[in-house]
Phi, psi and omega in degrees: 000143175250133176235133177254135179240109173284144189070025187290347176263004180272187184303298181289319183300315181292324174295320178296316180304318179297316182291320178302315179295317179296331180275005173095011177292129188290322183221124178239125179244124175261122179250117189205140177271000177062024177287325175235336176279176181219133179302329181297337178296342183249005184302129170073016183250000175086022178261140174274121179261123174247118181275122181186168182259134181296341177279354175267089185301323182295315180295317180293322178298321178297322180285327188272342183303129179090358181281147176270339178205152177231128177253115187263101180248347182299132183193168168258100187280171170092124173298311180301323178296324180288330175294320181288326183213079184295326182296321179295321177298318178295313184300314184281316186279318182271301179297324178298323178294319176302316179301315180295315181297320179293320177297314180301318181294317186283330180264359173083028177297312171090344180210128182225131171256131179238153181259114170257200188209152173296347178299341180293334179289325173051241187278002175293117186279351184301145181215132358285169182281124180244144189300334182269005175281160180289151179255145181209073183302144179245011178215156174302326178299311179300320179296320180292327178284329173296321175295320179305307183289327179296319177295320179299315179294320181294321179293328176293316183285325183276323189239358180076016178280119180293124182226159175215116182255117180260135171265109180282146177236104170044064178285139180215163175146189180304146181082358178275122188281156174232188173079019175222168189296336185253019182298141175292165191293318184296307178298326178297317180292312183297315180299314180297317181298318180288334177274353180076024178250159182298144178285129181281105182255111178279119184088199185271356177088000180272352178296146187244152179220158175258083184289135183230123182292139185298329178297322176293315179300315180296323179295319178294315180298320178296315179298321180294316181291313182294324180270358182049049181285132179232159176209152186272014176199175182291157182228127174296136174245078176193166192241024168085016175281156178219104188236128176282162177297326178294322176292323176299317178297318178298321177297316179298318178298322178295320178293318182284332181085016178202157179288159178233151176280159176219153178233120181274128182244174179295146175302151181270137178298134177092350178283147175264158183285319187218151179207135177201133183270144161274122186258015184301312182293317178303313183291334176290328179276329183228070189294340183266001185276127176238128185282154169293148176286163177301317180298317179297317180294317179295320179299317179294323180291316177299317180299319179294315179297323180293336178278353180279154171282107186257019180278000000 
């Protein structure tokens, strides 16, 4: 079987490529424009890297021909980035998804997994977040991801293309970059702690998230691609944990074995206060999947950061 991963040189994509190969997939192709991903993430693992833009249908068609499944992870991530440039988020996340779905349909891939986000729930206060609840994005990023999953469902209903749209919840782990303005909270915290600088906490730290280790996410994505699992609506990809940033810091301190300083900053525009997934539907589709614990994930992330050249 051949599987194509758009955004395959990125954080989640490169982890997925490794898991696909470990799970016995014969051919894995990473399609990436390297705008945020890095070719070095795929060094020495036996993945074919095709450099290209998902809006270039001809280039993507060449990479996707003969594939049994396509996992679409290429995106313009980050709520703050979407606030700074909403049009770019729409073009890459929404229009880019149409491009991917059309290529899959026309070259006969037959199965597509797409990455949506818990950001689609936005201002809906219900907890935990369940797939049949109303969506109310509070950022251009959340709106673009709502379009992403809606197009996937529409292509399944209109054209018979088997699709599965996953709503990711705060994925973290090795290969996730830090050191830039749009860094996610876990790499930002781990990097600061190892550098001996205060952890940047936006707000009072009581806001909660459903942190999901990238190894767990990659295992679910691999099972979905290999099994060509489809569903007629979006599916949360998280396991119902609810951890505050202050609790995350305490976990990090436990892994490191010492306390860390923190610096409280202004809340970020477009961020939601709380997030937690209802995992009932996910577990019905993947009943044998068990997630890594937060402590296991943080330990693996710290180990990866410690292996980097930090000079």
